N, C-alpha and C positions, 0 to 999 in steps of 0.2 A: 620791517615786518612783511611788506609786500614781496620782497625778494625771497622770502623763506616760507611763508605760510602756505600750506598745501603744496609744497615743493617749490613755490615761488613763481613769480612772473615779473622780472625786473625790466619793465618797459616804461618809457616816458619818465625816466629819471631826470632831474633838473640838469645835472651835468651833461647829459646827452645833447642838450641844446647847443653846446659849444663845439660840436664835432668838427665843424668847418674851420675853427680857429686853432690851427695846429700848435702854435706856441703855448696856448692855454691848456691843452689837454695832455701835454707831455708829463705832467705830474701824476697822471694815472698810473705810471709805473712805480710810484711810491705809495699811493693810497687808494688806487682804483678810481672808478668813476665817482665814488663818494667824495674824494678829495676835490674834484672839479666842482661838484655840487656845493661843497662847503664854501669855496671861493665865490661862486655866483651868489649864494645866499648872504654871505658876509657883506659883499658890496651892496646888494639890495637892502639889507638890514640897515646899513649905514645911511643910505639915501632916504629910507623911510624915516629914520629918527631925525635926520636933518629937516625933512619936510614937515614932520609932525611937530617939530619945535617952533615952527613959524606961527606967529600969533593968529593969523586968519584961519589956520587949520585946527588950532587947539580946541576950539569949541565944537568941532564936528565929531570928536571922539567920545564915546560913552564913558571911557575910563580916564581918570586923571593921568596926565602925562607931564612929567617934570624931568628936565635935563639940566645938567650943569655944563658950563662951557668946558671945564677941565675934562669931564668925562667924555664929552663928544670929541674933544681934541685928541685924547688918548686913543679912542676907538678909530678915529679917522687915520691917525698915524699908523696904527696897527694894520688896518685894512689896506692902506696904500702900500705899506711894506710887503704885506702878504701878496697883493696883486702883482706888483712889479717883481717880487722874488720868483713867483710862479712863471711869469713871462720870461724872465731872464733864464731860468732853468730850462724853459721850453726851447728858447733859441739855442742854448748850448747843446741840448740833445739833438736838435734838428741839424746841427753842424757836423754830426758824427756819421755822415754817409760813408766815410771811408771804411767803416766797420762792416759794410755790406759786401758780400761776395756773390758770385753767380751760382744759383742753384739749379734744380731740374727745370726742364721745359714742359709746361703743362698745357694741354688743350682742354679748354673749358666749354662744355656744351650747354647752351641755354635753350631748352625747348620752350615752346609756347603752347602748351596743352591746357585747354580749359579744364577747370576743376570737375565739371560734370562728366567730362570724358575720362579723366583719371578715376573717378568714382565708379565708372561703368566697366573698367577693364576686367573685373572678375565676374561680371554678369554672364549668365548663360545665354546662348542664342546669338542672333545677329548683332545685337547692340554691343555685347561684350567683344565679339570678334572685330567689329568696326573700331572700337576704342583701342584695342591692341594694335590693329593695323595703322591707326593714326600715330600712335606713339612710336612704333617701329619705323614708320616712314620718316618721321622727323629726326630721330636719332641717326638713322642711316644717311639721310641727306646732309646732316650737320657733320658727321664723320667724313663724308665724301668731300666736303669743303676743305677740311684739314688735309686730306690726302691729295687733292688736286693741287693745292698750293705748296705741297712738299714741305710742310712745316716740321716734320719729323719730331713729334713730341715724345718725351719719356713716359708720359702718363696722360691718358684721356679720362676726364672726370665727367660722370653723368650726374644729373640732379637727383634729389631724393625720390625714391620709389618710382623711378622712370623705367627700370627694367621690369616689364609687365608680367614676368613669371616668378612664382615663389621659389625660393631656394630651400631645399630639403636637407636636413642634417639629422643624424642620430648620435646620441652620446655613446662613447665606447662602452661596450658591455650591455647595450640595450637588447633584450631578447627579441627575436624575430616576431614572436606573438604579440608584442606591444606595438608593432609597426602596422600601419594600415596597408591594405592590399595594393593601393596605388603608389606606395612610397617609392619602390625601386624604379618604376616606370617614370614617375614625375621627377625624381631626382636625376635620372639619366637624361631626361629631356632638357631640363633647365641647365644642367651642366654642359650638355652638348651645345646648346644655344650660346652660352657664355663663351665657350671655346671658339665658336665660329665668329662671334663678335670681336673677340680679342685678335683673332687671325686677320679679320677684315680691317681692324683699326691699325694693325702693324705697330702696336705699342701695348704696354701694360694698361689696364683699364680699371677704374674704380666705379663700381656699379652701385646705384641706390636701389634697394629692393626690400622685400619682406622675406623673412626667414621663418620656416616652420621647423622647430627642433623637438625631437621626441626623446624623452629621458628614460633611463633604466628603471625608474620607479613608476612608469606608466604616464608620466606628465607630458603634456604637449604645450610648448610655448610658441608664441608668435612674436617676432621682433621686427622693428624697423632697423634695417641694417645697411652697412657699407661693406662691400665685398671687393677686395683687391685680387685681380686675376692677372697672371703673367701672360705675356704675349703668346706663349705656347699653350695657354689654357689652364695651367696649373693654378690652384688657389694659393695665394700668398698670405691670406689673413682675413678676418672678419671682425667688424665692430658692431655691436648691438646698442642701440640708443639707450642711454642711461636715464636721461631726464625726459619723461613723457609729458606731453601737453595735456593740461587739465581739461577734462571733458572731451577733448579731441582724440586722445589715445588711452586714457583711462578715466574712470568715473570714481571719485572717492565715496566710500561708504555705500556703494551700490548694493552690497549684500544685505546691509541693514535697512537701507532706504532705497528700494527699487525705483521709486519715482525720480531719483536723481538722474536716471538715464534720459529723461526728457530734455535735458540741457545739451545733449550731444548733437552734432550736426548730421548724424547718420540715422537711418531708420533700421539699422541692424547693429549687432554687437561688434564693435571694432576695437575692443580692448586689446592692448599690446602688453607684453611682459617687459619687465625692467632688465636692461642689460647688466651683466656682472663684470665684464672685462674691459679694462682701459687699454685697448689695443694700440700699440705703437707700430705702425706699419713701416716696413723696410722697402725702400724703392731703389733697386739697382739701376745705375745709369753708367754711361761712358765716362762720367766725371766722378765716379765713386758712388757710394751708397748714401742715401738720405733717409732720414726718419721723419714721419709726419703723423699727426693725430687728426681724427675726424670729429667734427661737431655737426650733428644732424639737426636741421631746421632751427628751432628756437634755442637749441643748446648754445648757439653763439651769443646769446644774451645772458648766459649764466657764467659769471666770472670764475667761480671755483672750478668749473669743468676745464676751461682753457688753462688755468693756472696749473692744474695737475699735470698737463702735458709739458709745461715749460720748466719743470723742476725735476731734479733727480729723485727717482722713487726706487728704493732698494738698488738693484743693479742696472736699472734702466736709466740711461742718460736722457736729458731733455730732448725733445723733438727739434728738428731743424725748421719746420714750418707747420702750419695748420691748414686744413681743408674744411670748408663748410659746404655741405650739400643740402639744398632746401627745396621745398615745393611752395612757392609763393603764389600759386594759381588762385588761392583763396582771395588774394588782394585785388585781382582783376583790374590792374592798371591804376589803382588809387595811390595816394601818397604813402601808404604803408610800405611800398617797395623801397622808397628812399629811406624811410625810417629804419627798416631792417638793415640796410647797408650802413647807416649811421651808427647803429648799435654795434655792429660788427667791428667798426674801426677801433673801438675802445679795447676789444680783446687783443688786437694787434699791438696797441701801445702798452697795455697792461703787462703783456708777456714778452714784449720785444721780439715777437715772432710774426713773420708775414702770414697773411691769410688769403687763400685762394678760394673763391666762391663760384659754385656752379648751381644756378638757381632756375627752376622752371618759371618762366614768365619774367625773370629778372628781379633784382639787378645783379648779374654776375660781375665779378671784379677780381683784381689782385690788389691787396693792400700791403704796403711794406711795414716794417717795424716801427715807423714814425707815424703811422696812420694815413700816409699819403695813398691816394688811389692811383696806382701806376698802370692799370690796364682796365679797359671797359669794352663792351661789345660795340658801342657807338660813341659819338663825340661827347655826349652829355649824359647825366643821370636820367633825365626825363626821356631822352631818345633811346635809352638802353633797356627800357622796361616794356613788357607786353610785346615782345618780338622774339623770333627764333634767330639764334646767332651762334657762331662758333669762332673762337679766337684763341690764339696761342700766346703765352707770355712766359718769360723766365722768372722764376721766383727769386727775389732777393733774400739771401740768407743773412740774418742779423746775428752777429757774434756777441752782442751785449747781453748782460744779465739784467734782471728786474727784481728790485726789492719786493715789489708787490707779489710777484710770482712765488717768491720764497716764503714770505711772511703772511700774506693774505690780508684780510680786512681788519688789520690792527687799528687803523684810523677810524673806521666806522664803529668798531666795538668801543673804542675810547670815547667817541662822541656820545654814543648811546649811554655809556656808564656815567659820564658827566651830566648828561640830561636827566638821568634818573636821580642822581644825587641832588641836582638842583630842584627837582620836583619834591623830593622828600624833605629837603631843607626848607622849602616854602611852607609845607604843612607844619613842620616843626616850629618855625618862627611864628606862624599864625596861631598855633595852639598856645604858645607862650604868651603872646599878646592878649589872647582871650582870658588866660589865667590871671 
């Protein structure tokens, strides 16, 4: 329910606690993180029943507890087989490194911009100009690190909304009268800056920014976007965030209940429109063309979004890897940085696709299709957060397929159906006894 209600927020799932135990989490490519949660709860349920069956503990429970030795023996055997079966499957999957090939070389920029600075970048006057200067200084310095070390990346990835200028677009056929007077000037300015950035970077760049799009019906949409720009400055594609953060990027029922806006972290309307296109970017390199999908911010916690990129959709083949761009400046050095990286590991295992992360304030990383962290900006997770850094890594391309990517949450749906049947059966048996 929590993963779907009001678009969902699947954080702190039980299975996520096992992210560091790689043999255990490999079953996520069969049933998702829900399958890992099931194993954890099955083991804990068995331990509880064994402890609750002890005489000293029986008197502490409000409800009568009775266990038969035969029932406990069957449950114990089933749980032990389940546990070791999952671990055995995990070791088998982890032994398949030979299926990895060398992918594109990515330069990941990790800015360290405080959230209050990012919030000020669109302000008028000196405060807004100072915020833009700070963001530009960091991105230029970090790109300079890559250039000085001659790392020659195929793609430079910026974190979410780090490009401080809005990107302007108009749908084909939009009458000139529907466009604001500043449209052409601002569009040319942002486009020119993006071209200069690409030229300076000497590589293709993936920019995190906001897009203002004007429609032929007079509509104006504002998106949280990822824009791929070729080294020569030409636009290669744009992805607009599909899953918006509740209260951060949209407010439910705000038209009917205006007071709901009091729960947003902003003192102004920051509502964003929902993206409509599942863009599969094409990245030309000297080793051939690679395809990748982008997950923006918390989208890397939504399994169905990553799954969509990892399977064939109409004439679009699965992507070769995933990119997550995020702004974790809200976390300001807390343990939520580590939590976000832990959540993202499951998307790599579920889809058997490497994930490259470029995150403001961290933790940026490259995760292979087995969930291993193969690149970080510093030696440890703790040292890799709340710091500015730039590093280059080659993305491992996983040639394997994933049952979960193809079928989805069949396991979770089956568990939910059985639970519902059990609840209904309990009421039925109770009514028969009363009768």
